[in-house]
N, C-alpha and C positions, 0 to 999 in steps of 0.2 A: 543498421540503425536507421530509423526514419528521421528526416530533418524537416524543419519548418522553413518555408520560404521567407516568412516574416519573423524576424527575431524578436519583435515586440509582443508576439503572442506567447504566453507561457506554455511550457511543455509539461507533459505528464507521462510517467511510466505506468503501464497497465500490468497488473499482476493478477493471474487467474489460477485457480486450482479446481480440478475436477477428477472424476473417476477415469481410470485408464480405459481407453477404447470408446468412451462416450462422446457424443456430439456436444456435450455441455460446454466445453472450452471454446469451440467454434462459435456457438451461440452467444456465450458471454463476451467474447472478443468483439463481436458486432455491437452488442448492447453497450459495452463500456466505451467503445469508440464513439458511438452516438452520444452517450452521456458526457464524454470529455468535450466533444464539439459543442454541445449545448451549454456547457459551463465555460466556454471560451478557451479551451486548451487544445493544443495540437499534440498528438501522440508521438513521443520520441522513441519509444521501444515497448515491446510486449514480451513478457516472459510468463511461462506457465509450468505447472507441475501436474502430473497425472498420478497422484498418490495422496494418501491421507495427510492431514495437517498436524498430526501429533508430534512430529519431529521438526526441529529447526533446520536441519541440514538437508534441504531440497534444492536441486540445481537452479530452478527458476527463481526461487526466493533468494538464494545466495547471490545470483547474478544481479538481482534488483538491489540488494543490500550493498554489494560492491559499487554499483553505480551511485548510490546515495553517499557512501563513504568517500568516493573519488570526486564528488561534486558534479557528476554527469547529469544527475537529475535532483530536483528539490521537491518534486510532487509525485506522489504515488497514488494511483486509484485502484480500488478493489470494488467488487460487488458489495460486499459487507465485511465486517471484521472477521467473520467466520471463514472468509476466503484465505486469511492468513493462518488461522488455526481456531479450533474450539478449545484448545488448551490455554488456560490463563497465563501460564508461565511463558509459553512460546510467544503469545501476543505481546506480553509485557517486554520480553527481550527484543522483539522486532521493533516495537514502538520506542523503546529506549534508544535503539540505534538511530532511528529516524530523528528522535529528539536531540541527541548529541551532535547530529550533523545538520540540524536546521531544516529538515525535510518535513513536508506536510503529508498526512494521510487523508485522502478523499474517498468517500464511499458513494456508490451509485444509488444504493437504496438504503433507506432507514436513516436514523439520526445517529451519527458517529458517537457523539458524547454520551448519548443514552446507552448505546451498545457497550461502550467502554465502562460506564457506570455499572451496568448489569453484570459485566464480567469481573468487576472488582479491580479494574486497572486504571480507572480515571484518577482516583486519589493518589496512588503511588506516583503517577506521572506528574501530577500537580505539585506534590511534595518535592519531588526531584527538581522540578523547574524552579521552585522557590528556594530550595537549599543551594543549588549550584548555579542559579541565575541562568537556567537553561530555557530553551525554546519549548513551547507546548506544541506537539505535533498535530494540531487541528486548527 
């Protein structure tokens, strides 16, 4: 795990997903590290999966979610929401876990709320936040 020398700088967990055997994950890691630094974050950990995003049970994703549940990290950065999944239900389940644990999702490209709106997950998250006095994960 990577540590920050200055505890006043917020940390972020980077999550990446790409095709097996491609250089995509290496390139995304560099790009996300730079984006995190530009936004004032230090990287605390990186996890990645080399498989499709249609299933929830991926080792890198589960590692990140365990860190969120344990309070190890409260910020997660992805390239875009599609890095989590293109499946609406998977995205909603992941974001609800972030929501219940007070963690934020940050994206390197695009407008997060617009992506969530287009996927049809923004409204359920807002309703849940209002109903249970929960955190909104953005």
